[in-house]
C-alpha positions in Angstrom: 0.0 0.0 0.0 3.0 2.3 0.2 3.2 4.8 -2.6 5.6 7.4 -3.9 5.9 10.7 -2.0 4.2 13.5 -3.8 5.7 16.4 -1.9 8.1 17.3 1.0 7.4 20.2 3.3 10.2 21.9 5.2 9.4 23.9 8.4 12.0 25.7 10.5 11.2 26.7 14.1 13.4 28.1 16.9 14.3 25.5 19.4 11.7 25.1 22.2 9.1 27.2 20.3 6.2 26.5 17.9 6.5 29.7 15.9 7.4 29.0 12.2 10.1 31.2 10.9 10.6 29.6 7.5 8.5 27.2 5.3 9.1 25.7 1.9 7.6 23.0 -0.3 9.5 20.6 -2.5 8.1 18.3 -5.1 10.9 15.8 -5.0 13.1 14.5 -2.2 16.4 15.2 -4.0 15.6 18.9 -4.1 14.8 18.9 -0.4 18.1 17.0 0.4 20.2 19.3 -1.7 18.7 22.4 -0.1 19.0 21.2 3.5 22.5 20.0 3.0 23.7 23.3 1.4 26.1 25.6 3.3 23.7 28.5 2.7 20.9 26.7 4.6 23.3 25.5 7.4 24.6 29.0 8.1 21.2 30.7 7.9 19.4 28.1 10.1 22.1 26.5 12.4 21.0 23.2 14.0 21.9 24.3 17.5 19.4 27.1 17.4 16.6 25.9 15.1 14.6 22.7 14.6 14.1 21.5 11.1 10.9 19.6 10.6 10.3 17.4 7.5 6.9 16.2 6.5 6.4 13.9 3.5 3.0 13.4 1.9 
């Protein structure tokens, strides 16, 4: 019953908070992975200060 993912949603929130500071939609997992692993993303949203939430539908 498992199917192929249609889209990947990226949400960035400050650690310990529920307020969304950044949101983006990707239509393939490769685009999501390339974006999250880029140096630009890592410097703008450091992992020690922000939670990165990935939702796949």
